[in-house]
C-alpha angles and dihedrals in degrees: 000000000000127000089240096061113122122216115268111278118244118185123227090250092054091048091049093050092047090050092048092050090049092052095044110032092176093057096103092048090051091048091051091048090051091049091050090055094057110022116017099078133141112245124219102226094196091054091047089053091052090051090052092050092049093053116118117222114248121230117246092247110029097193095057110101125212091237095077 
């Protein structure tokens, strides 16, 4: 280690997050619970296949009417 070495840089955002985690130790668990409510869901593959089969093909230019 040299005498010219600076202390490790920590950005304001990193310091804020570390402080927030220290104040609220259950924060990550609450974040994971919130994520599980919206995103971590089991998908029914059969139902997804039925949705794909029922899809109607879109025209190349959707604003063009058939009356022209």
